[in-house]
mmCIF file as Biopython writes it, N, C-alpha, C and O atoms, coordinates in Angstrom:
data_model
#
loop_
_atom_site.group_PDB
_atom_site.id
_atom_site.type_symbol
_atom_site.label_atom_id
_atom_site.label_alt_id
_atom_site.label_comp_id
_atom_site.label_asym_id
_atom_site.label_entity_id
_atom_site.label_seq_id
_atom_site.pdbx_PDB_ins_code
_atom_site.Cartn_x
_atom_site.Cartn_y
_atom_site.Cartn_z
_atom_site.occupancy
_atom_site.B_iso_or_equiv
_atom_site.auth_seq_id
_atom_site.auth_asym_id
_atom_site.pdbx_PDB_model_num
ATOM 1   N N  . MET A ? 1  ? -186.345 3.497  -24.477 1.0 0.0 1  A 1 
ATOM 2   C CA . MET A ? 1  ? -187.395 3.969  -23.613 1.0 0.0 1  A 1 
ATOM 3   C C  . MET A ? 1  ? -188.197 5.076  -24.291 1.0 0.0 1  A 1 
ATOM 4   O O  . MET A ? 1  ? -189.413 5.154  -24.112 1.0 0.0 1  A 1 
ATOM 5   N N  . THR A ? 2  ? -187.537 5.927  -25.063 1.0 0.0 2  A 1 
ATOM 6   C CA . THR A ? 2  ? -188.258 6.997  -25.728 1.0 0.0 2  A 1 
ATOM 7   C C  . THR A ? 2  ? -189.167 6.459  -26.819 1.0 0.0 2  A 1 
ATOM 8   O O  . THR A ? 2  ? -190.095 7.150  -27.241 1.0 0.0 2  A 1 
ATOM 9   N N  . LEU A ? 3  ? -188.923 5.249  -27.283 1.0 0.0 3  A 1 
ATOM 10  C CA . LEU A ? 3  ? -189.781 4.668  -28.304 1.0 0.0 3  A 1 
ATOM 11  C C  . LEU A ? 3  ? -191.184 4.403  -27.774 1.0 0.0 3  A 1 
ATOM 12  O O  . LEU A ? 3  ? -192.144 4.369  -28.544 1.0 0.0 3  A 1 
ATOM 13  N N  . LEU A ? 4  ? -191.309 4.216  -26.462 1.0 0.0 4  A 1 
ATOM 14  C CA . LEU A ? 4  ? -192.621 3.979  -25.885 1.0 0.0 4  A 1 
ATOM 15  C C  . LEU A ? 4  ? -193.527 5.191  -26.038 1.0 0.0 4  A 1 
ATOM 16  O O  . LEU A ? 4  ? -194.740 5.043  -26.185 1.0 0.0 4  A 1 
ATOM 17  N N  . PHE A ? 5  ? -192.954 6.384  -26.005 1.0 0.0 5  A 1 
ATOM 18  C CA . PHE A ? 5  ? -193.754 7.601  -26.078 1.0 0.0 5  A 1 
ATOM 19  C C  . PHE A ? 5  ? -194.222 7.907  -27.488 1.0 0.0 5  A 1 
ATOM 20  O O  . PHE A ? 5  ? -195.171 8.672  -27.659 1.0 0.0 5  A 1 
ATOM 21  N N  . PHE A ? 6  ? -193.594 7.341  -28.495 1.0 0.0 6  A 1 
ATOM 22  C CA . PHE A ? 6  ? -194.019 7.599  -29.869 1.0 0.0 6  A 1 
ATOM 23  C C  . PHE A ? 6  ? -195.369 6.960  -30.171 1.0 0.0 6  A 1 
ATOM 24  O O  . PHE A ? 6  ? -196.063 7.395  -31.090 1.0 0.0 6  A 1 
ATOM 25  N N  . ASN A ? 7  ? -195.749 5.942  -29.417 1.0 0.0 7  A 1 
ATOM 26  C CA . ASN A ? 7  ? -197.009 5.259  -29.659 1.0 0.0 7  A 1 
ATOM 27  C C  . ASN A ? 7  ? -198.174 5.894  -28.905 1.0 0.0 7  A 1 
ATOM 28  O O  . ASN A ? 7  ? -199.312 5.448  -29.047 1.0 0.0 7  A 1 
ATOM 29  N N  . LEU A ? 8  ? -197.911 6.920  -28.111 1.0 0.0 8  A 1 
ATOM 30  C CA . LEU A ? 8  ? -198.976 7.574  -27.350 1.0 0.0 8  A 1 
ATOM 31  C C  . LEU A ? 8  ? -199.598 8.692  -28.175 1.0 0.0 8  A 1 
ATOM 32  O O  . LEU A ? 8  ? -198.903 9.482  -28.813 1.0 0.0 8  A 1 
ATOM 33  N N  . GLY A ? 9  ? -200.910 8.735  -28.144 1.0 0.0 9  A 1 
ATOM 34  C CA . GLY A ? 9  ? -201.620 9.817  -28.808 1.0 0.0 9  A 1 
ATOM 35  C C  . GLY A ? 9  ? -201.987 10.892 -27.807 1.0 0.0 9  A 1 
ATOM 36  O O  . GLY A ? 9  ? -201.647 10.794 -26.628 1.0 0.0 9  A 1 
ATOM 37  N N  . GLY A ? 10 ? -202.678 11.914 -28.273 1.0 0.0 10 A 1 
ATOM 38  C CA . GLY A ? 10 ? -203.074 13.006 -27.408 1.0 0.0 10 A 1 
ATOM 39  C C  . GLY A ? 10 ? -204.002 12.574 -26.293 1.0 0.0 10 A 1 
ATOM 40  O O  . GLY A ? 10 ? -203.899 13.061 -25.167 1.0 0.0 10 A 1 
ATOM 41  N N  . GLY A ? 11 ? -204.912 11.655 -26.605 1.0 0.0 11 A 1 
ATOM 42  C CA . GLY A ? 11 ? -205.843 11.168 -25.589 1.0 0.0 11 A 1 
ATOM 43  C C  . GLY A ? 11 ? -205.143 10.418 -24.470 1.0 0.0 11 A 1 
ATOM 44  O O  . GLY A ? 11 ? -205.466 10.598 -23.296 1.0 0.0 11 A 1 
ATOM 45  N N  . GLU A ? 12 ? -204.191 9.581  -24.831 1.0 0.0 12 A 1 
ATOM 46  C CA . GLU A ? 12 ? -203.468 8.819  -23.810 1.0 0.0 12 A 1 
ATOM 47  C C  . GLU A ? 12 ? -202.634 9.728  -22.927 1.0 0.0 12 A 1 
ATOM 48  O O  . GLU A ? 12 ? -202.564 9.525  -21.715 1.0 0.0 12 A 1 
ATOM 49  N N  . ILE A ? 13 ? -202.007 10.718 -23.517 1.0 0.0 13 A 1 
ATOM 50  C CA . ILE A ? 13 ? -201.211 11.661 -22.729 1.0 0.0 13 A 1 
ATOM 51  C C  . ILE A ? 13 ? -202.117 12.446 -21.786 1.0 0.0 13 A 1 
ATOM 52  O O  . ILE A ? 13 ? -201.751 12.698 -20.638 1.0 0.0 13 A 1 
ATOM 53  N N  . PHE A ? 14 ? -203.297 12.834 -22.265 1.0 0.0 14 A 1 
ATOM 54  C CA . PHE A ? 14 ? -204.252 13.552 -21.423 1.0 0.0 14 A 1 
ATOM 55  C C  . PHE A ? 14 ? -204.676 12.692 -20.237 1.0 0.0 14 A 1 
ATOM 56  O O  . PHE A ? 14 ? -204.767 13.195 -19.117 1.0 0.0 14 A 1 
ATOM 57  N N  . VAL A ? 15 ? -204.931 11.424 -20.458 1.0 0.0 15 A 1 
ATOM 58  C CA . VAL A ? 15 ? -205.340 10.528 -19.372 1.0 0.0 15 A 1 
ATOM 59  C C  . VAL A ? 15 ? -204.221 10.391 -18.353 1.0 0.0 15 A 1 
ATOM 60  O O  . VAL A ? 15 ? -204.478 10.397 -17.150 1.0 0.0 15 A 1 
ATOM 61  N N  . VAL A ? 16 ? -202.982 10.269 -18.817 1.0 0.0 16 A 1 
ATOM 62  C CA . VAL A ? 16 ? -201.841 10.149 -17.905 1.0 0.0 16 A 1 
ATOM 63  C C  . VAL A ? 16 ? -201.708 11.421 -17.068 1.0 0.0 16 A 1 
ATOM 64  O O  . VAL A ? 16 ? -201.523 11.350 -15.853 1.0 0.0 16 A 1 
ATOM 65  N N  . LEU A ? 17 ? -201.804 12.584 -17.717 1.0 0.0 17 A 1 
ATOM 66  C CA . LEU A ? 17 ? -201.702 13.847 -16.985 1.0 0.0 17 A 1 
ATOM 67  C C  . LEU A ? 17 ? -202.846 14.017 -15.991 1.0 0.0 17 A 1 
ATOM 68  O O  . LEU A ? 17 ? -202.638 14.536 -14.895 1.0 0.0 17 A 1 
ATOM 69  N N  . LEU A ? 18 ? -204.037 13.592 -16.357 1.0 0.0 18 A 1 
ATOM 70  C CA . LEU A ? 18 ? -205.176 13.649 -15.449 1.0 0.0 18 A 1 
ATOM 71  C C  . LEU A ? 18 ? -204.948 12.743 -14.241 1.0 0.0 18 A 1 
ATOM 72  O O  . LEU A ? 18 ? -205.233 13.128 -13.107 1.0 0.0 18 A 1 
ATOM 73  N N  . PHE A ? 19 ? -204.440 11.552 -14.485 1.0 0.0 19 A 1 
ATOM 74  C CA . PHE A ? 19 ? -204.131 10.631 -13.389 1.0 0.0 19 A 1 
ATOM 75  C C  . PHE A ? 19 ? -203.083 11.231 -12.450 1.0 0.0 19 A 1 
ATOM 76  O O  . PHE A ? 19 ? -203.219 11.136 -11.230 1.0 0.0 19 A 1 
ATOM 77  N N  . VAL A ? 20 ? -202.043 11.846 -13.009 1.0 0.0 20 A 1 
ATOM 78  C CA . VAL A ? 20 ? -201.009 12.481 -12.187 1.0 0.0 20 A 1 
ATOM 79  C C  . VAL A ? 20 ? -201.618 13.600 -11.355 1.0 0.0 20 A 1 
ATOM 80  O O  . VAL A ? 20 ? -201.306 13.737 -10.173 1.0 0.0 20 A 1 
ATOM 81  N N  . LEU A ? 21 ? -202.479 14.394 -11.962 1.0 0.0 21 A 1 
ATOM 82  C CA . LEU A ? 21 ? -203.134 15.482 -11.242 1.0 0.0 21 A 1 
ATOM 83  C C  . LEU A ? 21 ? -203.999 14.948 -10.103 1.0 0.0 21 A 1 
ATOM 84  O O  . LEU A ? 21 ? -203.981 15.498 -9.002  1.0 0.0 21 A 1 
ATOM 85  N N  . LEU A ? 22 ? -204.742 13.900 -10.355 1.0 0.0 22 A 1 
ATOM 86  C CA . LEU A ? 22 ? -205.589 13.321 -9.312  1.0 0.0 22 A 1 
ATOM 87  C C  . LEU A ? 22 ? -204.772 12.634 -8.225  1.0 0.0 22 A 1 
ATOM 88  O O  . LEU A ? 22 ? -205.126 12.697 -7.047  1.0 0.0 22 A 1 
ATOM 89  N N  . PHE A ? 23 ? -203.690 11.983 -8.610  1.0 0.0 23 A 1 
ATOM 90  C CA . PHE A ? 23 ? -202.880 11.229 -7.658  1.0 0.0 23 A 1 
ATOM 91  C C  . PHE A ? 23 ? -202.077 12.148 -6.744  1.0 0.0 23 A 1 
ATOM 92  O O  . PHE A ? 23 ? -202.037 11.940 -5.532  1.0 0.0 23 A 1 
ATOM 93  N N  . PHE A ? 24 ? -201.434 13.172 -7.328  1.0 0.0 24 A 1 
ATOM 94  C CA . PHE A ? 24 ? -200.571 14.045 -6.539  1.0 0.0 24 A 1 
ATOM 95  C C  . PHE A ? 24 ? -201.280 15.300 -6.044  1.0 0.0 24 A 1 
ATOM 96  O O  . PHE A ? 24 ? -200.890 15.850 -5.014  1.0 0.0 24 A 1 
ATOM 97  N N  . GLY A ? 25 ? -202.281 15.756 -6.726  1.0 0.0 25 A 1 
ATOM 98  C CA . GLY A ? 25 ? -202.940 16.999 -6.355  1.0 0.0 25 A 1 
ATOM 99  C C  . GLY A ? 25 ? -202.231 18.185 -6.978  1.0 0.0 25 A 1 
ATOM 100 O O  . GLY A ? 25 ? -201.046 18.121 -7.305  1.0 0.0 25 A 1 
ATOM 101 N N  . SER A ? 26 ? -202.974 19.265 -7.137  1.0 0.0 26 A 1 
ATOM 102 C CA . SER A ? 26 ? -202.411 20.411 -7.856  1.0 0.0 26 A 1 
ATOM 103 C C  . SER A ? 26 ? -201.350 21.143 -7.055  1.0 0.0 26 A 1 
ATOM 104 O O  . SER A ? 26 ? -200.487 21.797 -7.641  1.0 0.0 26 A 1 
ATOM 105 N N  . LYS A ? 27 ? -201.388 21.053 -5.743  1.0 0.0 27 A 1 
ATOM 106 C CA . LYS A ? 27 ? -200.410 21.776 -4.930  1.0 0.0 27 A 1 
ATOM 107 C C  . LYS A ? 27 ? -199.064 21.075 -4.855  1.0 0.0 27 A 1 
ATOM 108 O O  . LYS A ? 27 ? -198.037 21.734 -4.694  1.0 0.0 27 A 1 
ATOM 109 N N  . SER A ? 28 ? -199.049 19.763 -4.966  1.0 0.0 28 A 1 
ATOM 110 C CA . SER A ? 28 ? -197.779 19.051 -4.809  1.0 0.0 28 A 1 
ATOM 111 C C  . SER A ? 28 ? -197.085 18.746 -6.136  1.0 0.0 28 A 1 
ATOM 112 O O  . SER A ? 28 ? -195.948 18.276 -6.127  1.0 0.0 28 A 1 
ATOM 113 N N  . ILE A ? 29 ? -197.724 18.995 -7.261  1.0 0.0 29 A 1 
ATOM 114 C CA . ILE A ? 29 ? -197.088 18.723 -8.559  1.0 0.0 29 A 1 
ATOM 115 C C  . ILE A ? 29 ? -195.817 19.551 -8.755  1.0 0.0 29 A 1 
ATOM 116 O O  . ILE A ? 29 ? -194.825 19.005 -9.239  1.0 0.0 29 A 1 
ATOM 117 N N  . PRO A ? 30 ? -195.795 20.851 -8.402  1.0 0.0 30 A 1 
ATOM 118 C CA . PRO A ? 30 ? -194.527 21.584 -8.547  1.0 0.0 30 A 1 
ATOM 119 C C  . PRO A ? 30 ? -193.402 21.014 -7.677  1.0 0.0 30 A 1 
ATOM 120 O O  . PRO A ? 30 ? -192.243 20.992 -8.093  1.0 0.0 30 A 1 
ATOM 121 N N  . ASP A ? 31 ? -193.744 20.555 -6.475  1.0 0.0 31 A 1 
ATOM 122 C CA . ASP A ? 31 ? -192.732 19.954 -5.610  1.0 0.0 31 A 1 
ATOM 123 C C  . ASP A ? 31 ? -192.202 18.658 -6.210  1.0 0.0 31 A 1 
ATOM 124 O O  . ASP A ? 31 ? -190.999 18.397 -6.178  1.0 0.0 31 A 1 
ATOM 125 N N  . VAL A ? 32 ? -193.096 17.858 -6.749  1.0 0.0 32 A 1 
ATOM 126 C CA . VAL A ? 32 ? -192.683 16.608 -7.380  1.0 0.0 32 A 1 
ATOM 127 C C  . VAL A ? 32 ? -191.784 16.892 -8.583  1.0 0.0 32 A 1 
ATOM 128 O O  . VAL A ? 32 ? -190.759 16.234 -8.766  1.0 0.0 32 A 1 
ATOM 129 N N  . ALA A ? 33 ? -192.167 17.865 -9.395  1.0 0.0 33 A 1 
ATOM 130 C CA . ALA A ? 33 ? -191.359 18.218 -10.565 1.0 0.0 33 A 1 
ATOM 131 C C  . ALA A ? 33 ? -190.000 18.766 -10.147 1.0 0.0 33 A 1 
ATOM 132 O O  . ALA A ? 33 ? -188.982 18.444 -10.759 1.0 0.0 33 A 1 
ATOM 133 N N  . ARG A ? 34 ? -189.983 19.591 -9.108  1.0 0.0 34 A 1 
ATOM 134 C CA . ARG A ? 34 ? -188.723 20.152 -8.615  1.0 0.0 34 A 1 
ATOM 135 C C  . ARG A ? 34 ? -187.798 19.046 -8.111  1.0 0.0 34 A 1 
ATOM 136 O O  . ARG A ? 34 ? -186.609 19.037 -8.429  1.0 0.0 34 A 1 
ATOM 137 N N  . ASN A ? 35 ? -188.337 18.123 -7.334  1.0 0.0 35 A 1 
ATOM 138 C CA . ASN A ? 35 ? -187.529 17.023 -6.812  1.0 0.0 35 A 1 
ATOM 139 C C  . ASN A ? 35 ? -187.047 16.112 -7.932  1.0 0.0 35 A 1 
ATOM 140 O O  . ASN A ? 35 ? -185.926 15.607 -7.886  1.0 0.0 35 A 1 
ATOM 141 N N  . LEU A ? 36 ? -187.884 15.903 -8.929  1.0 0.0 36 A 1 
ATOM 142 C CA . LEU A ? 36 ? -187.469 15.099 -10.069 1.0 0.0 36 A 1 
ATOM 143 C C  . LEU A ? 36 ? -186.328 15.783 -10.819 1.0 0.0 36 A 1 
ATOM 144 O O  . LEU A ? 36 ? -185.370 15.128 -11.228 1.0 0.0 36 A 1 
ATOM 145 N N  . GLY A ? 37 ? -186.431 17.094 -10.998 1.0 0.0 37 A 1 
ATOM 146 C CA . GLY A ? 37 ? -185.363 17.840 -11.653 1.0 0.0 37 A 1 
ATOM 147 C C  . GLY A ? 37 ? -184.066 17.784 -10.881 1.0 0.0 37 A 1 
ATOM 148 O O  . GLY A ? 37 ? -182.994 17.639 -11.470 1.0 0.0 37 A 1 
ATOM 149 N N  . ARG A ? 38 ? -184.151 17.897 -9.558  1.0 0.0 38 A 1 
ATOM 150 C CA . ARG A ? 38 ? -182.947 17.793 -8.727  1.0 0.0 38 A 1 
ATOM 151 C C  . ARG A ? 38 ? -182.317 16.408 -8.837  1.0 0.0 38 A 1 
ATOM 152 O O  . ARG A ? 38 ? -181.096 16.275 -8.912  1.0 0.0 38 A 1 
ATOM 153 N N  . GLY A ? 39 ? -183.155 15.388 -8.848  1.0 0.0 39 A 1 
ATOM 154 C CA . GLY A ? 39 ? -182.639 14.020 -8.978  1.0 0.0 39 A 1 
ATOM 155 C C  . GLY A ? 39 ? -181.944 13.798 -10.304 1.0 0.0 39 A 1 
ATOM 156 O O  . GLY A ? 39 ? -180.893 13.161 -10.364 1.0 0.0 39 A 1 
ATOM 157 N N  . ILE A ? 40 ? -182.532 14.322 -11.365 1.0 0.0 40 A 1 
ATOM 158 C CA . ILE A ? 40 ? -181.915 14.186 -12.688 1.0 0.0 40 A 1 
ATOM 159 C C  . ILE A ? 40 ? -180.597 14.941 -12.724 1.0 0.0 40 A 1 
ATOM 160 O O  . ILE A ? 40 ? -179.623 14.449 -13.293 1.0 0.0 40 A 1 
ATOM 161 N N  . ARG A ? 41 ? -180.546 16.138 -12.122 1.0 0.0 41 A 1 
ATOM 162 C CA . ARG A ? 41 ? -179.313 16.928 -12.076 1.0 0.0 41 A 1 
ATOM 163 C C  . ARG A ? 41 ? -178.222 16.188 -11.312 1.0 0.0 41 A 1 
ATOM 164 O O  . ARG A ? 41 ? -177.074 16.152 -11.755 1.0 0.0 41 A 1 
ATOM 165 N N  . GLN A ? 42 ? -178.566 15.596 -10.168 1.0 0.0 42 A 1 
ATOM 166 C CA . GLN A ? 42 ? -177.585 14.852 -9.386  1.0 0.0 42 A 1 
ATOM 167 C C  . GLN A ? 42 ? -177.082 13.644 -10.162 1.0 0.0 42 A 1 
ATOM 168 O O  . GLN A ? 42 ? -175.895 13.321 -10.107 1.0 0.0 42 A 1 
ATOM 169 N N  . PHE A ? 43 ? -177.964 12.980 -10.877 1.0 0.0 43 A 1 
ATOM 170 C CA . PHE A ? 43 ? -177.552 11.825 -11.677 1.0 0.0 43 A 1 
ATOM 171 C C  . PHE A ? 43 ? -176.597 12.250 -12.783 1.0 0.0 43 A 1 
ATOM 172 O O  . PHE A ? 43 ? -175.588 11.586 -13.021 1.0 0.0 43 A 1 
ATOM 173 N N  . LYS A ? 44 ? -176.909 13.356 -13.462 1.0 0.0 44 A 1 
ATOM 174 C CA . LYS A ? 44 ? -176.032 13.844 -14.529 1.0 0.0 44 A 1 
ATOM 175 C C  . LYS A ? 44 ? -174.680 14.273 -13.973 1.0 0.0 44 A 1 
ATOM 176 O O  . LYS A ? 44 ? -173.648 14.013 -14.592 1.0 0.0 44 A 1 
ATOM 177 N N  . ASP A ? 45 ? -174.673 14.928 -12.808 1.0 0.0 45 A 1 
ATOM 178 C CA . ASP A ? 45 ? -173.411 15.334 -12.191 1.0 0.0 45 A 1 
ATOM 179 C C  . ASP A ? 45 ? -172.571 14.127 -11.811 1.0 0.0 45 A 1 
ATOM 180 O O  . ASP A ? 45 ? -171.359 14.120 -12.025 1.0 0.0 45 A 1 
ATOM 181 N N  . ALA A ? 46 ? -173.206 13.104 -11.247 1.0 0.0 46 A 1 
ATOM 182 C CA . ALA A ? 46 ? -172.476 11.893 -10.875 1.0 0.0 46 A 1 
ATOM 183 C C  . ALA A ? 46 ? -171.923 11.198 -12.120 1.0 0.0 46 A 1 
ATOM 184 O O  . ALA A ? 46 ? -170.798 10.698 -12.103 1.0 0.0 46 A 1 
ATOM 185 N N  . THR A ? 47 ? -172.704 11.167 -13.188 1.0 0.0 47 A 1 
ATOM 186 C CA . THR A ? 47 ? -172.242 10.560 -14.436 1.0 0.0 47 A 1 
ATOM 187 C C  . THR A ? 47 ? -171.044 11.321 -14.992 1.0 0.0 47 A 1 
ATOM 188 O O  . THR A ? 47 ? -170.077 10.710 -15.445 1.0 0.0 47 A 1 
ATOM 189 N N  . ASN A ? 48 ? -171.103 12.649 -14.959 1.0 0.0 48 A 1 
ATOM 190 C CA . ASN A ? 48 ? -169.981 13.453 -15.443 1.0 0.0 48 A 1 
ATOM 191 C C  . ASN A ? 48 ? -168.744 13.261 -14.578 1.0 0.0 48 A 1 
ATOM 192 O O  . ASN A ? 48 ? -167.630 13.219 -15.100 1.0 0.0 48 A 1 
ATOM 193 N N  . ASP A ? 49 ? -168.919 13.145 -13.262 1.0 0.0 49 A 1 
ATOM 194 C CA . ASP A ? 49 ? -167.784 12.915 -12.370 1.0 0.0 49 A 1 
ATOM 195 C C  . ASP A ? 49 ? -167.113 11.577 -12.668 1.0 0.0 49 A 1 
ATOM 196 O O  . ASP A ? 49 ? -165.886 11.488 -12.712 1.0 0.0 49 A 1 
ATOM 197 N N  . ILE A ? 50 ? -167.915 10.546 -12.872 1.0 0.0 50 A 1 
ATOM 198 C CA . ILE A ? 50 ? -167.357 9.231  -13.185 1.0 0.0 50 A 1 
ATOM 199 C C  . ILE A ? 50 ? -166.622 9.268  -14.521 1.0 0.0 50 A 1 
ATOM 200 O O  . ILE A ? 50 ? -165.531 8.713  -14.648 1.0 0.0 50 A 1 
ATOM 201 N N  . GLN A ? 51 ? -167.212 9.916  -15.506 1.0 0.0 51 A 1 
ATOM 202 C CA . GLN A ? 51 ? -166.568 10.014 -16.811 1.0 0.0 51 A 1 
ATOM 203 C C  . GLN A ? 51 ? -165.251 10.785 -16.706 1.0 0.0 51 A 1 
ATOM 204 O O  . GLN A ? 51 ? -164.263 10.405 -17.335 1.0 0.0 51 A 1 
ATOM 205 N N  . ARG A ? 52 ? -165.226 11.858 -15.923 1.0 0.0 52 A 1 
ATOM 206 C CA . ARG A ? 52 ? -164.014 12.643 -15.745 1.0 0.0 52 A 1 
ATOM 207 C C  . ARG A ? 52 ? -162.932 11.817 -15.034 1.0 0.0 52 A 1 
ATOM 208 O O  . ARG A ? 52 ? -161.758 11.896 -15.395 1.0 0.0 52 A 1 
ATOM 209 N N  . ASP A ? 53 ? -163.327 11.021 -14.017 1.0 0.0 53 A 1 
ATOM 210 C CA . ASP A ? 53 ? -162.369 10.170 -13.321 1.0 0.0 53 A 1 
ATOM 211 C C  . ASP A ? 53 ? -161.769 9.129  -14.252 1.0 0.0 53 A 1 
ATOM 212 O O  . ASP A ? 53 ? -160.564 8.879  -14.214 1.0 0.0 53 A 1 
ATOM 213 N N  . ILE A ? 54 ? -162.599 8.527  -15.082 1.0 0.0 54 A 1 
ATOM 214 C CA . ILE A ? 54 ? -162.100 7.524  -16.029 1.0 0.0 54 A 1 
ATOM 215 C C  . ILE A ? 54 ? -161.148 8.160  -17.027 1.0 0.0 54 A 1 
ATOM 216 O O  . ILE A ? 54 ? -160.099 7.592  -17.331 1.0 0.0 54 A 1 
ATOM 217 N N  . THR A ? 55 ? -161.502 9.338  -17.544 1.0 0.0 55 A 1 
ATOM 218 C CA . THR A ? 55 ? -160.644 10.028 -18.496 1.0 0.0 55 A 1 
ATOM 219 C C  . THR A ? 55 ? -159.309 10.394 -17.854 1.0 0.0 55 A 1 
ATOM 220 O O  . THR A ? 55 ? -158.261 10.229 -18.478 1.0 0.0 55 A 1 
ATOM 221 N N  . ASN A ? 56 ? -159.332 10.884 -16.628 1.0 0.0 56 A 1 
ATOM 222 C CA . ASN A ? 56 ? -158.095 11.225 -15.935 1.0 0.0 56 A 1 
ATOM 223 C C  . ASN A ? 56 ? -157.228 9.997  -15.706 1.0 0.0 56 A 1 
ATOM 224 O O  . ASN A ? 56 ? -156.007 10.064 -15.845 1.0 0.0 56 A 1 
ATOM 225 N N  . SER A ? 57 ? -157.848 8.877  -15.356 1.0 0.0 57 A 1 
ATOM 226 C CA . SER A ? 57 ? -157.092 7.641  -15.146 1.0 0.0 57 A 1 
ATOM 227 C C  . SER A ? 57 ? -156.438 7.170  -16.431 1.0 0.0 57 A 1 
ATOM 228 O O  . SER A ? 57 ? -155.282 6.748  -16.428 1.0 0.0 57 A 1 
ATOM 229 N N  . VAL A ? 58 ? -157.175 7.240  -17.527 1.0 0.0 58 A 1 
ATOM 230 C CA . VAL A ? 58 ? -156.621 6.827  -18.822 1.0 0.0 58 A 1 
ATOM 231 C C  . VAL A ? 58 ? -155.468 7.735  -19.212 1.0 0.0 58 A 1 
ATOM 232 O O  . VAL A ? 58 ? -154.448 7.260  -19.711 1.0 0.0 58 A 1 
ATOM 233 N N  . ASN A ? 59 ? -155.616 9.035  -18.990 1.0 0.0 59 A 1 
ATOM 234 C CA . ASN A ? 59 ? -154.544 9.969  -19.309 1.0 0.0 59 A 1 
ATOM 235 C C  . ASN A ? 59 ? -153.310 9.727  -18.445 1.0 0.0 59 A 1 
ATOM 236 O O  . ASN A ? 59 ? -152.185 9.835  -18.933 1.0 0.0 59 A 1 
ATOM 237 N N  . ASP A ? 60 ? -153.506 9.401  -17.166 1.0 0.0 60 A 1 
ATOM 238 C CA . ASP A ? 60 ? -152.378 9.093  -16.291 1.0 0.0 60 A 1 
ATOM 239 C C  . ASP A ? 60 ? -151.631 7.848  -16.767 1.0 0.0 60 A 1 
ATOM 240 O O  . ASP A ? 60 ? -150.401 7.812  -16.749 1.0 0.0 60 A 1 
ATOM 241 N N  . VAL A ? 61 ? -152.370 6.842  -17.185 1.0 0.0 61 A 1 
ATOM 242 C CA . VAL A ? 61 ? -151.743 5.618  -17.688 1.0 0.0 61 A 1 
ATOM 243 C C  . VAL A ? 61 ? -150.971 5.916  -18.973 1.0 0.0 61 A 1 
ATOM 244 O O  . VAL A ? 61 ? -149.862 5.416  -19.160 1.0 0.0 61 A 1 
ATOM 245 N N  . LYS A ? 62 ? -151.549 6.726  -19.856 1.0 0.0 62 A 1 
ATOM 246 C CA . LYS A ? 62 ? -150.844 7.087  -21.093 1.0 0.0 62 A 1 
ATOM 247 C C  . LYS A ? 62 ? -149.568 7.842  -20.798 1.0 0.0 62 A 1 
ATOM 248 O O  . LYS A ? 62 ? -148.545 7.595  -21.437 1.0 0.0 62 A 1 
ATOM 249 N N  . ARG A ? 63 ? -149.604 8.767  -19.834 1.0 0.0 63 A 1 
ATOM 250 C CA . ARG A ? 63 ? -148.392 9.510  -19.468 1.0 0.0 63 A 1 
ATOM 251 C C  . ARG A ? 63 ? -147.324 8.586  -18.904 1.0 0.0 63 A 1 
ATOM 252 O O  . ARG A ? 63 ? -146.141 8.735  -19.210 1.0 0.0 63 A 1 
ATOM 253 N N  . THR A ? 64 ? -147.741 7.636  -18.082 1.0 0.0 64 A 1 
ATOM 254 C CA . THR A ? 64 ? -146.803 6.677  -17.494 1.0 0.0 64 A 1 
ATOM 255 C C  . THR A ? 64 ? -146.162 5.830  -18.582 1.0 0.0 64 A 1 
ATOM 256 O O  . THR A ? 64 ? -144.955 5.592  -18.549 1.0 0.0 64 A 1 
ATOM 257 N N  . ILE A ? 65 ? -146.944 5.378  -19.534 1.0 0.0 65 A 1 
ATOM 258 C CA . ILE A ? 65 ? -146.419 4.564  -20.633 1.0 0.0 65 A 1 
ATOM 259 C C  . ILE A ? 65 ? -145.470 5.395  -21.486 1.0 0.0 65 A 1 
ATOM 260 O O  . ILE A ? 65 ? -144.420 4.903  -21.898 1.0 0.0 65 A 1 
ATOM 261 N N  . ASP A ? 66 ? -145.827 6.653  -21.757 1.0 0.0 66 A 1 
ATOM 262 C CA . ASP A ? 66 ? -144.962 7.519  -22.553 1.0 0.0 66 A 1 
ATOM 263 C C  . ASP A ? 66 ? -143.641 7.779  -21.850 1.0 0.0 66 A 1 
ATOM 264 O O  . ASP A ? 66 ? -142.602 7.814  -22.508 1.0 0.0 66 A 1 
ATOM 265 N N  . LYS A ? 67 ? -143.646 7.963  -20.532 1.0 0.0 67 A 1 
ATOM 266 C CA . LYS A ? 67 ? -142.413 8.181  -19.785 1.0 0.0 67 A 1 
ATOM 267 C C  . LYS A ? 67 ? -141.536 6.945  -19.788 1.0 0.0 67 A 1 
ATOM 268 O O  . LYS A ? 67 ? -140.312 7.051  -19.851 1.0 0.0 67 A 1 
ATOM 269 N N  . ASP A ? 68 ? -142.157 5.765  -19.720 1.0 0.0 68 A 1 
ATOM 270 C CA . ASP A ? 68 ? -141.400 4.521  -19.726 1.0 0.0 68 A 1 
ATOM 271 C C  . ASP A ? 68 ? -140.759 4.274  -21.087 1.0 0.0 68 A 1 
ATOM 272 O O  . ASP A ? 68 ? -139.695 3.660  -21.159 1.0 0.0 68 A 1 
ATOM 273 N N  . ASN A ? 69 ? -141.373 4.732  -22.148 1.0 0.0 69 A 1 
ATOM 274 C CA . ASN A ? 69 ? -140.851 4.505  -23.498 1.0 0.0 69 A 1 
ATOM 275 C C  . ASN A ? 69 ? -139.733 5.480  -23.865 1.0 0.0 69 A 1 
ATOM 276 O O  . ASN A ? 69 ? -139.032 5.253  -24.851 1.0 0.0 69 A 1 
ATOM 277 N N  . GLU A ? 70 ? -139.549 6.548  -23.106 1.0 0.0 70 A 1 
ATOM 278 C CA . GLU A ? 70 ? -138.512 7.528  -23.444 1.0 0.0 70 A 1 
ATOM 279 C C  . GLU A ? 70 ? -137.161 7.091  -23.066 1.0 0.0 70 A 1 
ATOM 280 O O  . GLU A ? 70 ? -136.192 7.816  -23.290 1.0 0.0 70 A 1 
#
């Protein structure tokens, strides 16, 4: 997805930003950015929680196997 942004020049980025400004208005852009940041934070937290659960499950299985082998 980040490869798409490498093909954009300064003019294209300016047009996109102008469109965002016209579409959302100058007063609501901070709210949109804030909500986007919160959404990204929640997604990262959920991803970390899932990763932690998987790691804990794997560690529990390893401990069980180690106890059975003793």
